[in-house]
N, C-alpha and C positions, 0 to 999 in steps of 0.2 A: 838878293833883293836890293842891297844897298852897299855903297862904298867898296865894291869889289870889281876887279877887272882881270883879264888874263894877262899874265906877265909875258915878257919877250922870251923868257926861258921856258922851254917845253915842260908841260906838266905843273907849272907853278901859277899861283895867283898873286895878285897885288892887293893888299888892304890899303885903301886910299883914305882912311880916316880912323877914328878911334872906336867906331861902331860898325864894322863890316858884318854883314849878315847874309847867311844862306837860308832859303826856305827849303826844308827837307820834304821831298815829294816821294810818292810811292807808298808802299805798305808801311803803316805806322807800327811802332812796337806794341806788343800785346800788353794789356793792362796788368798791373801787378809789378813784382820786383823784376828788374832787368839789370844785367851787367852791361854798362856802356864802355866800349873799348875805342880809344882814339889814339892814333899815332900820326904825327905830322913833323915836318921840318920847317924851321923858319930862320930868317936871318937876324932875329932878335932873341935874346935870352930872357928868361923870367916871364914867359908868356902865359896868360890865363885865358882859356877859352870858356865859353858858356853855352849851355843848352837851355832853351825855354820851351816848356810844354804848356800849350794853351788849350783850355776847354771853355765851354760856355760860362762856367761859374768862376773859374780862377785861372791864374797862370803861375807856374813854378819855374824858377831858374836855378840851375845847378852850375856852379863854377868848377872848372877843371884845370888845375895847374899842370901845364904840359912839361914833360921831361924830355930832354934831347936824346934821341935814339932809343926811346922806350915807349911801349904801349901804356898809356894811362888808362886805368880801369876804375870805374866808380859804380857802386850800387845805386840805382835810381829807381824810385817808386813811380811808376807811370799810372796816374789815376784813370778811372773809367771816364770815357767821354772826351779824351784828348782829340782835338780836331786839327791841330797845327803844331809843327815843331820848327823852331828856328835855331840855327847854330851860328855863333859868333866865333870864328877861329882864333882871334887874337884881339886884344884891346888897344893895340897901337898900330901905327902905319908900318908896313913892311911887306916882304915877300915870303910866301909859304907854299908848301905842298901838303896835301892830305893823302897819306899812304893807307890809312886804315880807319874805318868808322863803321861800327856795327853794334847792334843791340842783341843780347842773348837773354832770352826769358829764363828766369830761375824759379824753382819751386819755392814757396814761402818758407818751408823748413830749411832749405839750403841757405836762403838769404838771411834768415834770422840767426842761424848758426854762424854765418860769416860775420855778421854784425857783432854778435856776442864775442867771438874770437878776437875781433879787432879791439873791442873794449878791454878784454882781458890782457891783450898785448900792449895797449897804449895808455890806458887811463890808470893813474896811480891808485885810485880807489879799488879797482878791479884786477890790478896786475897779478898774474899768476893764480887767480882763483879758478876753480873748475867752472865750466860753463853753466851747470845747473845752479851753482851758487850766485853767479852773475845774474842769471835770470830771476832768481828768487829776490835778490836785492833790488832789482829794477821794479819788480811787481810790488814790493813793499813800499818803495819810494812813490810809485804811482798811486797806490792806495792812500798813502799819507797825504799826498798833494791834493787828492780829490776830497779828502776829509777837511783839508785846510786850503780853501781857494786862494788865500794870499800867497801861499807857497808857489802855486802854479803861476800866479801873476808875476812873482819875482823871477821865475825861470824864463819867462817869455822875453 
């Protein structure tokens, strides 16, 4: 869509500004939880790509820090009514190639378990707790914040 051109090197693109953008065409991902998988090579390190899902009512942007030589995976919730997807492969000028880009639809149970496991592995409050205890704690916090709207405002 913008700030992109073919590179002189075969299979490579050139980002000509800080906001290069592809419009993704074809079949849109199914609504619900999806695993987004992206692999690319670029001549710049520390690159962050971003995906924007646009519907009539809102747009959601997901940032993807890319790792050299690895497939980056992110759980993404695709809302109903998404009409357009745009992908920014990097936020700086440079040359890149895109080796892998796909959405894999996930069952809600699988996605929720994956998110709970990530919390149990990474967050100091939930570290090493069994997944049912993580879920119970989250439900208690949600109920507490609904009872006290100022808590929900502080978290936003």
